[in-house]
PyMOL Python script that loads the backbone (N, CA, C, O; Angstrom):
from pymol import cmd

cmd.read_pdbstr("""\
ATOM      1  N   MET A   1       1.239 -26.988  29.645  1.00  0.00           N
ATOM      2  CA  MET A   1       1.259 -25.581  29.258  1.00  0.00           C
ATOM      3  C   MET A   1       0.392 -25.889  27.889  1.00  0.00           C
ATOM      4  O   MET A   1       0.595 -26.693  26.979  1.00  0.00           O
ATOM      5  N   SER A   2      -0.457 -25.109  28.068  1.00  0.00           N
ATOM      6  CA  SER A   2      -2.126 -25.508  26.628  1.00  0.00           C
ATOM      7  C   SER A   2      -2.615 -24.811  26.080  1.00  0.00           C
ATOM      8  O   SER A   2      -3.117 -23.803  26.579  1.00  0.00           O
ATOM      9  N   ILE A   3      -2.642 -25.090  24.899  1.00  0.00           N
ATOM     10  CA  ILE A   3      -3.610 -24.135  23.860  1.00  0.00           C
ATOM     11  C   ILE A   3      -5.263 -23.896  24.494  1.00  0.00           C
ATOM     12  O   ILE A   3      -6.152 -24.677  24.834  1.00  0.00           O
ATOM     13  N   THR A   4      -5.123 -22.245  24.443  1.00  0.00           N
ATOM     14  CA  THR A   4      -7.347 -22.304  24.541  1.00  0.00           C
ATOM     15  C   THR A   4      -7.361 -21.484  23.414  1.00  0.00           C
ATOM     16  O   THR A   4      -6.583 -20.956  22.619  1.00  0.00           O
ATOM     17  N   TRP A   5      -8.160 -21.552  23.577  1.00  0.00           N
ATOM     18  CA  TRP A   5      -8.945 -20.684  22.009  1.00  0.00           C
ATOM     19  C   TRP A   5      -8.785 -19.727  21.412  1.00  0.00           C
ATOM     20  O   TRP A   5      -8.714 -19.467  20.211  1.00  0.00           O
ATOM     21  N   LEU A   6      -8.646 -18.448  23.486  1.00  0.00           N
ATOM     22  CA  LEU A   6      -7.994 -17.839  23.052  1.00  0.00           C
ATOM     23  C   LEU A   6      -6.866 -17.704  22.550  1.00  0.00           C
ATOM     24  O   LEU A   6      -6.822 -16.473  22.556  1.00  0.00           O
ATOM     25  N   ASP A   7      -5.849 -18.040  22.088  1.00  0.00           N
ATOM     26  CA  ASP A   7      -4.531 -18.576  21.952  1.00  0.00           C
ATOM     27  C   ASP A   7      -5.485 -18.683  20.029  1.00  0.00           C
ATOM     28  O   ASP A   7      -5.411 -18.052  18.975  1.00  0.00           O
ATOM     29  N   ILE A   8      -5.834 -19.206  20.265  1.00  0.00           N
ATOM     30  CA  ILE A   8      -6.041 -19.282  18.392  1.00  0.00           C
ATOM     31  C   ILE A   8      -6.901 -18.365  18.148  1.00  0.00           C
ATOM     32  O   ILE A   8      -7.461 -18.294  17.054  1.00  0.00           O
ATOM     33  N   CYS A   9      -7.076 -17.731  18.893  1.00  0.00           N
ATOM     34  CA  CYS A   9      -7.910 -15.970  18.005  1.00  0.00           C
ATOM     35  C   CYS A   9      -6.564 -15.139  18.591  1.00  0.00           C
ATOM     36  O   CYS A   9      -5.572 -14.411  18.544  1.00  0.00           O
ATOM     37  N   LEU A  10      -6.910 -15.438  18.796  1.00  0.00           N
ATOM     38  CA  LEU A  10      -5.092 -14.020  18.790  1.00  0.00           C
ATOM     39  C   LEU A  10      -3.899 -14.455  17.889  1.00  0.00           C
ATOM     40  O   LEU A  10      -2.920 -13.777  17.576  1.00  0.00           O
ATOM     41  N   GLY A  11      -4.226 -15.859  17.508  1.00  0.00           N
ATOM     42  CA  GLY A  11      -2.904 -16.291  16.488  1.00  0.00           C
ATOM     43  C   GLY A  11      -3.589 -15.755  14.957  1.00  0.00           C
ATOM     44  O   GLY A  11      -3.008 -14.778  14.484  1.00  0.00           O
ATOM     45  N   ALA A  12      -4.715 -16.279  14.180  1.00  0.00           N
ATOM     46  CA  ALA A  12      -5.216 -16.022  13.532  1.00  0.00           C
ATOM     47  C   ALA A  12      -5.231 -14.701  13.052  1.00  0.00           C
ATOM     48  O   ALA A  12      -5.047 -14.293  11.906  1.00  0.00           O
ATOM     49  N   LEU A  13      -5.547 -13.912  14.394  1.00  0.00           N
ATOM     50  CA  LEU A  13      -6.453 -12.184  13.844  1.00  0.00           C
ATOM     51  C   LEU A  13      -4.799 -11.906  13.525  1.00  0.00           C
ATOM     52  O   LEU A  13      -4.543 -11.181  12.564  1.00  0.00           O
ATOM     53  N   GLY A  14      -3.644 -12.493  14.344  1.00  0.00           N
ATOM     54  CA  GLY A  14      -2.563 -12.184  13.799  1.00  0.00           C
ATOM     55  C   GLY A  14      -1.707 -12.183  12.381  1.00  0.00           C
ATOM     56  O   GLY A  14      -0.807 -11.389  12.106  1.00  0.00           O
ATOM     57  N   LEU A  15      -2.175 -13.205  11.584  1.00  0.00           N
ATOM     58  CA  LEU A  15      -1.655 -14.512  10.934  1.00  0.00           C
ATOM     59  C   LEU A  15      -2.544 -13.258  10.111  1.00  0.00           C
ATOM     60  O   LEU A  15      -1.989 -13.070   9.029  1.00  0.00           O
ATOM     61  N   PHE A  16      -3.486 -12.542  10.245  1.00  0.00           N
ATOM     62  CA  PHE A  16      -4.594 -12.078   9.654  1.00  0.00           C
ATOM     63  C   PHE A  16      -4.021 -10.529   9.196  1.00  0.00           C
ATOM     64  O   PHE A  16      -3.941 -10.083   8.051  1.00  0.00           O
ATOM     65  N   LEU A  17      -3.681  -9.919  10.381  1.00  0.00           N
ATOM     66  CA  LEU A  17      -3.226  -8.621  10.472  1.00  0.00           C
ATOM     67  C   LEU A  17      -1.555  -8.590   9.825  1.00  0.00           C
ATOM     68  O   LEU A  17      -0.957  -7.569   9.484  1.00  0.00           O
ATOM     69  N   VAL A  18      -1.048  -9.937   9.778  1.00  0.00           N
ATOM     70  CA  VAL A  18       0.268  -9.822   8.805  1.00  0.00           C
ATOM     71  C   VAL A  18       0.324 -10.339   6.680  1.00  0.00           C
ATOM     72  O   VAL A  18       1.008 -10.351   5.657  1.00  0.00           O
ATOM     73  N   GLN A  19      -1.058 -10.672   7.327  1.00  0.00           N
ATOM     74  CA  GLN A  19      -1.084 -10.889   5.484  1.00  0.00           C
ATOM     75  C   GLN A  19      -1.768  -9.797   5.222  1.00  0.00           C
ATOM     76  O   GLN A  19      -1.171  -9.213   4.318  1.00  0.00           O
ATOM     77  N   ARG A  20      -3.214  -8.900   5.711  1.00  0.00           N
ATOM     78  CA  ARG A  20      -2.640  -7.551   5.558  1.00  0.00           C
ATOM     79  C   ARG A  20      -2.268  -6.632   5.003  1.00  0.00           C
ATOM     80  O   ARG A  20      -2.446  -6.244   3.848  1.00  0.00           O
ATOM     81  N   ILE A  21      -1.532  -6.104   6.117  1.00  0.00           N
ATOM     82  CA  ILE A  21      -0.217  -4.738   5.733  1.00  0.00           C
ATOM     83  C   ILE A  21       1.217  -5.792   5.145  1.00  0.00           C
ATOM     84  O   ILE A  21       2.327  -5.297   5.338  1.00  0.00           O
ATOM     85  N   LEU A  22       1.177  -6.790   4.653  1.00  0.00           N
ATOM     86  CA  LEU A  22       1.486  -7.298   3.229  1.00  0.00           C
ATOM     87  C   LEU A  22       1.406  -7.512   1.881  1.00  0.00           C
ATOM     88  O   LEU A  22       2.244  -7.352   0.993  1.00  0.00           O
ATOM     89  N   ASP A  23       0.221  -7.915   1.856  1.00  0.00           N
ATOM     90  CA  ASP A  23      -0.668  -7.290   1.402  1.00  0.00           C
ATOM     91  C   ASP A  23      -0.458  -6.218   0.293  1.00  0.00           C
ATOM     92  O   ASP A  23      -1.488  -5.548   0.361  1.00  0.00           O
ATOM     93  N   LYS A  24       0.420  -5.631  -0.815  1.00  0.00           N
ATOM     94  CA  LYS A  24       0.695  -4.324  -1.770  1.00  0.00           C
ATOM     95  C   LYS A  24      -0.444  -4.322  -2.903  1.00  0.00           C
ATOM     96  O   LYS A  24      -0.089  -3.781  -3.950  1.00  0.00           O
ATOM     97  N   LYS A  25      -2.066  -4.957  -2.868  1.00  0.00           N
ATOM     98  CA  LYS A  25      -2.443  -4.433  -3.443  1.00  0.00           C
ATOM     99  C   LYS A  25      -3.326  -3.441  -3.476  1.00  0.00           C
ATOM    100  O   LYS A  25      -3.779  -3.452  -2.332  1.00  0.00           O
ATOM    101  N   PRO A  26      -4.093  -2.214  -4.319  1.00  0.00           N
ATOM    102  CA  PRO A  26      -4.267  -1.185  -3.888  1.00  0.00           C
ATOM    103  C   PRO A  26      -6.050  -2.066  -3.656  1.00  0.00           C
ATOM    104  O   PRO A  26      -6.571  -3.177  -3.747  1.00  0.00           O
ATOM    105  N   LEU A  27      -6.359  -0.756  -3.343  1.00  0.00           N
ATOM    106  CA  LEU A  27      -7.233  -1.461  -2.284  1.00  0.00           C
ATOM    107  C   LEU A  27      -8.346  -0.692  -3.156  1.00  0.00           C
ATOM    108  O   LEU A  27      -9.427  -0.645  -2.569  1.00  0.00           O
ATOM    109  N   GLY A  28      -8.334  -0.195  -4.181  1.00  0.00           N
ATOM    110  CA  GLY A  28      -9.515   0.609  -5.603  1.00  0.00           C
ATOM    111  C   GLY A  28      -8.126   0.641  -6.408  1.00  0.00           C
ATOM    112  O   GLY A  28      -7.012   0.124  -6.329  1.00  0.00           O
ATOM    113  N   ARG A  29      -9.122   1.925  -7.574  1.00  0.00           N
ATOM    114  CA  ARG A  29      -8.565   2.297  -9.107  1.00  0.00           C
ATOM    115  C   ARG A  29      -7.177   3.515  -8.422  1.00  0.00           C
ATOM    116  O   ARG A  29      -7.307   2.808  -7.423  1.00  0.00           O
ATOM    117  N   LEU A  30      -6.594   4.075  -8.221  1.00  0.00           N
ATOM    118  CA  LEU A  30      -5.930   4.981  -8.155  1.00  0.00           C
ATOM    119  C   LEU A  30      -6.236   6.120  -8.820  1.00  0.00           C
ATOM    120  O   LEU A  30      -6.699   5.704  -9.882  1.00  0.00           O
ATOM    121  N   PRO A  31      -6.254   7.009  -8.839  1.00  0.00           N
ATOM    122  CA  PRO A  31      -6.362   8.434  -9.272  1.00  0.00           C
ATOM    123  C   PRO A  31      -5.686   8.645 -10.838  1.00  0.00           C
ATOM    124  O   PRO A  31      -4.560   8.276 -11.172  1.00  0.00           O
ATOM    125  N   PRO A  32      -6.048   8.896 -11.148  1.00  0.00           N
ATOM    126  CA  PRO A  32      -4.363   9.520 -12.818  1.00  0.00           C
ATOM    127  C   PRO A  32      -4.131  11.089 -11.959  1.00  0.00           C
ATOM    128  O   PRO A  32      -4.561  12.050 -11.322  1.00  0.00           O
ATOM    129  N   GLY A  33      -2.844  10.185 -12.731  1.00  0.00           N
ATOM    130  CA  GLY A  33      -1.388  11.620 -12.620  1.00  0.00           C
ATOM    131  C   GLY A  33      -0.572  11.950 -12.959  1.00  0.00           C
ATOM    132  O   GLY A  33      -0.336  10.961 -13.652  1.00  0.00           O
ATOM    133  N   PRO A  34       0.669  12.904 -13.227  1.00  0.00           N
ATOM    134  CA  PRO A  34       2.042  12.122 -13.562  1.00  0.00           C
ATOM    135  C   PRO A  34       2.279  11.387 -12.738  1.00  0.00           C
ATOM    136  O   PRO A  34       2.118  10.904 -11.617  1.00  0.00           O
ATOM    137  N   LYS A  35       2.946  11.479 -14.108  1.00  0.00           N
ATOM    138  CA  LYS A  35       3.976   9.539 -14.268  1.00  0.00           C
ATOM    139  C   LYS A  35       5.234  10.030 -13.331  1.00  0.00           C
ATOM    140  O   LYS A  35       5.910  11.053 -13.226  1.00  0.00           O
ATOM    141  N   LYS A  36       5.177   8.791 -12.733  1.00  0.00           N
ATOM    142  CA  LYS A  36       6.776   8.934 -11.076  1.00  0.00           C
ATOM    143  C   LYS A  36       7.571   8.638 -11.799  1.00  0.00           C
ATOM    144  O   LYS A  36       7.792   8.338 -12.972  1.00  0.00           O
ATOM    145  N   TRP A  37       8.049   8.796 -10.739  1.00  0.00           N
ATOM    146  CA  TRP A  37      10.107   8.406 -11.435  1.00  0.00           C
ATOM    147  C   TRP A  37      10.239   7.513 -10.039  1.00  0.00           C
ATOM    148  O   TRP A  37       9.659   7.555  -8.954  1.00  0.00           O
ATOM    149  N   PRO A  38      11.596   6.442 -10.773  1.00  0.00           N
ATOM    150  CA  PRO A  38      12.683   5.457  -9.477  1.00  0.00           C
ATOM    151  C   PRO A  38      12.676   6.451  -8.772  1.00  0.00           C
ATOM    152  O   PRO A  38      12.959   7.599  -9.114  1.00  0.00           O
ATOM    153  N   LEU A  39      12.267   5.971  -7.474  1.00  0.00           N
ATOM    154  CA  LEU A  39      13.030   5.586  -6.199  1.00  0.00           C
ATOM    155  C   LEU A  39      12.299   6.919  -5.375  1.00  0.00           C
ATOM    156  O   LEU A  39      11.915   6.731  -4.221  1.00  0.00           O
ATOM    157  N   LEU A  40      12.100   8.463  -6.112  1.00  0.00           N
ATOM    158  CA  LEU A  40      11.231   9.291  -5.731  1.00  0.00           C
ATOM    159  C   LEU A  40      10.023   9.198  -6.352  1.00  0.00           C
ATOM    160  O   LEU A  40       9.657  10.307  -6.742  1.00  0.00           O
ATOM    161  N   GLY A  41       9.333   8.411  -6.576  1.00  0.00           N
ATOM    162  CA  GLY A  41       7.784   8.706  -7.609  1.00  0.00           C
ATOM    163  C   GLY A  41       7.259   9.902  -7.868  1.00  0.00           C
ATOM    164  O   GLY A  41       7.305  10.065  -9.087  1.00  0.00           O
ATOM    165  N   ASN A  42       6.770  10.844  -7.321  1.00  0.00           N
ATOM    166  CA  ASN A  42       5.940  11.916  -7.186  1.00  0.00           C
ATOM    167  C   ASN A  42       6.936  12.922  -6.287  1.00  0.00           C
ATOM    168  O   ASN A  42       6.562  14.088  -6.417  1.00  0.00           O
ATOM    169  N   MET A  43       7.713  12.832  -5.704  1.00  0.00           N
ATOM    170  CA  MET A  43       7.938  13.932  -4.885  1.00  0.00           C
ATOM    171  C   MET A  43       8.602  15.198  -5.814  1.00  0.00           C
ATOM    172  O   MET A  43       8.280  16.285  -5.337  1.00  0.00           O
ATOM    173  N   LEU A  44       9.161  15.270  -6.610  1.00  0.00           N
ATOM    174  CA  LEU A  44       9.417  16.583  -7.034  1.00  0.00           C
ATOM    175  C   LEU A  44       8.965  17.437  -7.482  1.00  0.00           C
ATOM    176  O   LEU A  44       9.297  18.622  -7.458  1.00  0.00           O
ATOM    177  N   ASP A  45       7.319  16.419  -8.416  1.00  0.00           N
ATOM    178  CA  ASP A  45       5.993  17.073  -8.259  1.00  0.00           C
ATOM    179  C   ASP A  45       5.511  17.904  -7.786  1.00  0.00           C
ATOM    180  O   ASP A  45       5.077  18.884  -8.393  1.00  0.00           O
ATOM    181  N   MET A  46       5.439  17.639  -5.972  1.00  0.00           N
ATOM    182  CA  MET A  46       4.810  18.091  -5.094  1.00  0.00           C
ATOM    183  C   MET A  46       4.648  20.070  -5.731  1.00  0.00           C
ATOM    184  O   MET A  46       5.570  20.715  -6.230  1.00  0.00           O
ATOM    185  N   PRO A  47       3.715  20.399  -5.566  1.00  0.00           N
ATOM    186  CA  PRO A  47       4.073  22.580  -5.423  1.00  0.00           C
ATOM    187  C   PRO A  47       4.388  22.264  -3.643  1.00  0.00           C
ATOM    188  O   PRO A  47       4.167  21.430  -2.765  1.00  0.00           O
ATOM    189  N   THR A  48       5.457  24.381  -4.026  1.00  0.00           N
ATOM    190  CA  THR A  48       5.384  24.054  -2.873  1.00  0.00           C
ATOM    191  C   THR A  48       4.837  25.329  -1.949  1.00  0.00           C
ATOM    192  O   THR A  48       5.095  25.627  -0.783  1.00  0.00           O
ATOM    193  N   SER A  49       4.048  25.910  -2.861  1.00  0.00           N
ATOM    194  CA  SER A  49       3.067  26.729  -3.145  1.00  0.00           C
ATOM    195  C   SER A  49       2.579  27.386  -3.829  1.00  0.00           C
ATOM    196  O   SER A  49       2.947  27.989  -4.837  1.00  0.00           O
ATOM    197  N   LYS A  50       1.179  27.261  -3.004  1.00  0.00           N
ATOM    198  CA  LYS A  50       0.072  27.525  -4.922  1.00  0.00           C
ATOM    199  C   LYS A  50      -0.493  26.599  -4.494  1.00  0.00           C
ATOM    200  O   LYS A  50      -1.493  27.292  -4.308  1.00  0.00           O
ATOM    201  N   GLU A  51      -0.918  25.282  -4.019  1.00  0.00           N
ATOM    202  CA  GLU A  51      -0.529  24.223  -4.192  1.00  0.00           C
ATOM    203  C   GLU A  51      -2.703  24.025  -5.029  1.00  0.00           C
ATOM    204  O   GLU A  51      -2.608  23.059  -5.786  1.00  0.00           O
ATOM    205  N   TRP A  52      -3.348  24.244  -5.051  1.00  0.00           N
ATOM    206  CA  TRP A  52      -4.823  24.443  -5.636  1.00  0.00           C
ATOM    207  C   TRP A  52      -4.461  24.365  -7.169  1.00  0.00           C
ATOM    208  O   TRP A  52      -5.012  23.545  -7.903  1.00  0.00           O
ATOM    209  N   LEU A  53      -3.153  25.590  -7.784  1.00  0.00           N
ATOM    210  CA  LEU A  53      -3.204  26.087  -8.938  1.00  0.00           C
ATOM    211  C   LEU A  53      -2.785  24.160  -9.968  1.00  0.00           C
ATOM    212  O   LEU A  53      -3.337  23.635 -10.935  1.00  0.00           O
ATOM    213  N   THR A  54      -1.466  23.662  -8.987  1.00  0.00           N
ATOM    214  CA  THR A  54      -1.527  22.942  -9.744  1.00  0.00           C
ATOM    215  C   THR A  54      -1.824  21.840  -9.877  1.00  0.00           C
ATOM    216  O   THR A  54      -1.692  21.062 -10.822  1.00  0.00           O
ATOM    217  N   PHE A  55      -2.550  21.678  -8.206  1.00  0.00           N
ATOM    218  CA  PHE A  55      -4.044  20.145  -8.573  1.00  0.00           C
ATOM    219  C   PHE A  55      -4.803  20.737  -8.837  1.00  0.00           C
ATOM    220  O   PHE A  55      -5.801  20.424  -8.189  1.00  0.00           O
ATOM    221  N   ALA A  56      -5.071  21.940  -9.836  1.00  0.00           N
ATOM    222  CA  ALA A  56      -6.180  22.041 -11.330  1.00  0.00           C
ATOM    223  C   ALA A  56      -6.380  21.773 -12.758  1.00  0.00           C
ATOM    224  O   ALA A  56      -7.179  21.373 -13.605  1.00  0.00           O
ATOM    225  N   GLU A  57      -4.534  22.471 -12.425  1.00  0.00           N
ATOM    226  CA  GLU A  57      -3.912  22.355 -13.999  1.00  0.00           C
ATOM    227  C   GLU A  57      -4.173  20.303 -13.736  1.00  0.00           C
ATOM    228  O   GLU A  57      -4.501  19.821 -14.820  1.00  0.00           O
ATOM    229  N   TRP A  58      -4.114  19.593 -13.005  1.00  0.00           N
ATOM    230  CA  TRP A  58      -4.186  17.980 -13.070  1.00  0.00           C
ATOM    231  C   TRP A  58      -4.593  17.918 -12.833  1.00  0.00           C
ATOM    232  O   TRP A  58      -4.360  17.046 -11.995  1.00  0.00           O
ATOM    233  N   GLY A  59      -6.517  18.528 -12.688  1.00  0.00           N
ATOM    234  CA  GLY A  59      -7.427  17.461 -12.807  1.00  0.00           C
ATOM    235  C   GLY A  59      -7.850  18.003 -14.631  1.00  0.00           C
ATOM    236  O   GLY A  59      -8.357  17.133 -15.340  1.00  0.00           O
ATOM    237  N   ARG A  60      -7.659  19.096 -15.109  1.00  0.00           N
ATOM    238  CA  ARG A  60      -8.181  20.051 -16.635  1.00  0.00           C
ATOM    239  C   ARG A  60      -7.070  18.113 -17.210  1.00  0.00           C
ATOM    240  O   ARG A  60      -7.666  17.162 -17.714  1.00  0.00           O
ATOM    241  N   THR A  61      -5.686  18.109 -16.941  1.00  0.00           N
ATOM    242  CA  THR A  61      -4.753  17.640 -17.408  1.00  0.00           C
ATOM    243  C   THR A  61      -5.669  16.094 -17.273  1.00  0.00           C
ATOM    244  O   THR A  61      -6.240  15.781 -18.317  1.00  0.00           O
ATOM    245  N   TYR A  62      -5.785  15.460 -16.494  1.00  0.00           N
ATOM    246  CA  TYR A  62      -5.695  13.816 -16.409  1.00  0.00           C
ATOM    247  C   TYR A  62      -7.051  13.939 -16.298  1.00  0.00           C
ATOM    248  O   TYR A  62      -7.561  13.237 -17.171  1.00  0.00           O
ATOM    249  N   GLY A  63      -8.047  14.608 -15.507  1.00  0.00           N
ATOM    250  CA  GLY A  63      -9.406  14.487 -15.885  1.00  0.00           C
ATOM    251  C   GLY A  63      -9.705  14.671 -14.084  1.00  0.00           C
ATOM    252  O   GLY A  63      -9.140  15.086 -13.073  1.00  0.00           O
ATOM    253  N   ASN A  64     -11.346  13.875 -14.652  1.00  0.00           N
ATOM    254  CA  ASN A  64     -11.829  13.793 -13.147  1.00  0.00           C
ATOM    255  C   ASN A  64     -11.327  12.694 -12.508  1.00  0.00           C
ATOM    256  O   ASN A  64     -11.212  11.645 -13.142  1.00  0.00           O
ATOM    257  N   CYS A  65     -10.926  12.775 -11.056  1.00  0.00           N
ATOM    258  CA  CYS A  65     -10.636  11.471 -10.508  1.00  0.00           C
ATOM    259  C   CYS A  65     -12.593  10.541  -9.770  1.00  0.00           C
ATOM    260  O   CYS A  65     -12.698   9.332  -9.561  1.00  0.00           O
ATOM    261  N   LEU A  66     -13.661  11.485  -9.580  1.00  0.00           N
ATOM    262  CA  LEU A  66     -14.457  11.079  -8.970  1.00  0.00           C
ATOM    263  C   LEU A  66     -15.326  10.109  -9.914  1.00  0.00           C
ATOM    264  O   LEU A  66     -16.347   9.543  -9.523  1.00  0.00           O
ATOM    265  N   THR A  67     -14.698   9.973 -11.426  1.00  0.00           N
ATOM    266  CA  THR A  67     -16.168   9.832 -12.021  1.00  0.00           C
ATOM    267  C   THR A  67     -15.809   7.812 -12.219  1.00  0.00           C
ATOM    268  O   THR A  67     -16.678   7.073 -12.681  1.00  0.00           O
TER     269      THR A  67
END
""", "prot")
cmd.dss("prot")
cmd.show_as("cartoon", "prot")
cmd.util.cbc("prot")
cmd.orient("prot")
């Protein structure tokens, strides 16, 4: 049994993918929003109807996330 270059490349790729999955850093700055609850997050804040009205209000309250 011998280790080939393909084995080394696939192993390195596997380690890279595992590291990327386990890395919990956000990719960028998250937009502002309502305060999160422990374990639930913002699940209770999400609207069930006329979502655009709630999101527009959040935009006025927390500012524009595109700046």
